[in-house]
C-alpha positions in Angstrom: 126.4 -9.2 -91.9 127.7 -5.6 -92.1 126.2 -2.9 -90.1 126.1 0.7 -91.5 127.2 3.4 -89.3 125.5 6.7 -89.8 127.7 9.6 -91.0 127.7 12.7 -89.1 126.7 15.8 -91.1 126.7 19.3 -89.8 123.2 21.1 -90.4 122.5 24.5 -89.6 118.7 24.3 -89.0 118.4 28.1 -89.0 119.2 28.3 -92.7 116.7 26.6 -95.1 118.2 25.7 -98.5 116.7 27.6 -101.3 113.8 25.7 -103.1 115.7 25.1 -106.2 119.3 25.5 -107.5 120.2 28.5 -109.5 119.5 28.0 -113.2 117.0 28.0 -116.1 113.7 26.1 -115.9 110.4 25.7 -117.4 107.6 26.2 -114.8 103.8 26.2 -114.2 101.9 28.8 -112.3 100.1 26.8 -109.5 98.5 29.8 -107.8 98.4 33.7 -107.9 96.7 36.1 -105.6 96.8 39.8 -104.5 97.7 40.9 -101.0 97.6 44.2 -99.2 100.7 44.6 -97.2 99.8 47.4 -94.6 103.2 47.2 -93.0 104.9 48.4 -96.2 101.9 50.4 -97.4 102.0 48.3 -100.6 99.9 46.0 -102.7 101.6 42.7 -103.8 101.1 40.2 -106.5 102.1 36.8 -105.2 102.8 34.2 -107.9 103.6 30.6 -107.1 105.4 28.4 -109.6 106.2 24.7 -109.8 109.5 23.7 -111.6 108.5 21.3 -114.4 111.8 20.9 -116.3 115.5 22.0 -115.9 117.8 23.0 -118.7 120.7 21.2 -117.2 121.4 18.2 -115.2 122.5 20.4 -112.3 119.0 21.6 -112.0 117.3 18.2 -112.2 117.2 17.9 -108.4 114.9 20.8 -108.3 112.1 19.3 -110.4 108.8 19.8 -108.7 110.3 22.6 -106.4 108.0 25.4 -105.6 108.9 29.0 -106.0 107.1 32.2 -105.0 107.5 35.5 -106.7 106.5 38.5 -104.8 105.9 41.6 -106.9 105.4 44.6 -104.7 103.8 47.9 -105.8 104.3 50.7 -103.2 101.0 52.7 -102.8 102.8 56.0 -102.0 105.9 56.0 -104.1 107.1 59.4 -103.0 110.5 58.7 -101.5 113.6 57.4 -103.4 113.4 53.8 -102.0 109.7 53.4 -102.9 110.2 54.8 -106.4 113.0 52.3 -106.9 110.7 49.5 -105.6 108.1 50.6 -108.1 110.5 50.6 -111.0 111.8 47.1 -110.2 108.2 45.8 -109.8 106.9 47.2 -113.0 109.9 45.7 -114.8 109.3 42.3 -113.2 105.5 42.5 -113.9 106.0 43.3 -117.5 108.6 40.6 -117.8 106.2 38.1 -116.4 103.2 39.3 -118.5 105.3 38.9 -121.7 106.6 35.4 -120.6 103.1 34.2 -120.0 101.8 35.9 -123.2 99.2 38.1 -121.4 98.6 41.7 -122.4 99.1 44.1 -119.4 96.4 46.4 -120.9 93.7 43.7 -120.2 94.3 44.1 -116.5 94.3 46.5 -113.7 96.8 49.2 -114.5 96.9 50.9 -111.0 96.5 48.4 -108.3 95.4 49.8 -104.9 93.9 46.7 -103.4 94.4 42.9 -103.3 91.2 42.5 -105.3 92.6 44.5 -108.2 94.7 41.3 -109.0 91.6 38.9 -109.0 91.3 38.6 -112.9 95.0 38.3 -113.4 95.4 35.7 -110.7 92.7 33.7 -112.6 94.4 34.0 -115.9 97.8 33.1 -114.4 96.7 30.0 -112.7 97.7 26.9 -114.7 99.9 28.7 -117.1 102.4 26.1 -118.3 105.7 26.2 -120.1 106.8 29.5 -118.7 110.7 29.9 -118.8 112.2 31.3 -115.7 115.7 31.9 -114.4 116.4 31.4 -110.7 119.1 33.1 -108.8 119.6 33.0 -105.0 121.5 35.5 -103.0 122.5 35.9 -99.5 121.6 39.3 -97.7 123.7 41.1 -95.2 121.4 39.8 -92.5 122.0 36.3 -93.5 118.8 35.5 -95.1 118.6 33.7 -98.4 116.5 35.3 -101.2 115.3 33.6 -104.3 114.9 35.8 -107.3 112.7 34.7 -110.2 113.5 36.3 -113.6 111.3 35.6 -116.7 112.6 34.7 -120.1 110.9 34.7 -123.4 111.7 33.3 -126.8 113.5 35.9 -129.0 113.5 36.0 -132.7 115.4 32.9 -133.7 114.1 30.7 -130.9 116.7 31.6 -128.4 115.4 32.5 -125.0 116.4 35.9 -123.5 115.5 37.9 -120.5 112.9 40.5 -121.2 114.8 43.8 -121.7 114.0 46.7 -119.3 112.3 49.6 -120.8 114.7 52.4 -122.0 115.4 54.9 -119.4 115.5 58.5 -120.3 117.1 61.1 -118.1 114.9 64.1 -117.6 115.7 67.2 -119.9 117.3 64.5 -122.3 120.6 64.5 -120.5 122.8 61.4 -119.8 123.1 62.3 -116.1 126.3 63.3 -114.2 127.6 66.7 -113.3 126.6 69.6 -115.6 129.3 71.8 -117.1 129.1 75.5 -116.6 129.6 77.9 -119.5 133.3 78.3 -118.5 133.9 74.5 -119.1 134.2 73.6 -115.3 131.9 71.1 -113.7 129.2 72.7 -111.4 130.8 76.0 -112.0 133.6 75.4 -109.5 137.4 75.7 -110.2 
């Protein structure tokens, strides 16, 4: 009779692996809710997803994994960081709404409290067959973040990420330094 010897494996218990591998999946919304984040002065839509199918063999180990998408809307988007967060959140929110085939006009347009997401949370719960793309990244402080991007079927049946709304510069310009009448940037020689 042969006895099996355990193999030593190095494990860093301070770093949890991401809930699923990077890739494309089909998911079901298991729960959604609103939350007021007083620390960040923001209201959040928290959407929990369960992975139902993987688009490749690589992702099959992630079946039934749970993902959480936190869409954060700053309540006072006055500074640059808050405005950028709001822009990212609106893009994420609209992508999700398109992917789950819900009209954003049917729900609260200016959330200020957790209760503003109650109707949307009820509509999202149980939504099946939603195409998501999962990407993990490691931050400078060593934390692992999982990003959920929503995909919708484009004309012709191929899935594609929901495009961001076109950005227009104020005054119709393309950004960058302005040229002065003498042809020099910012009027300097």
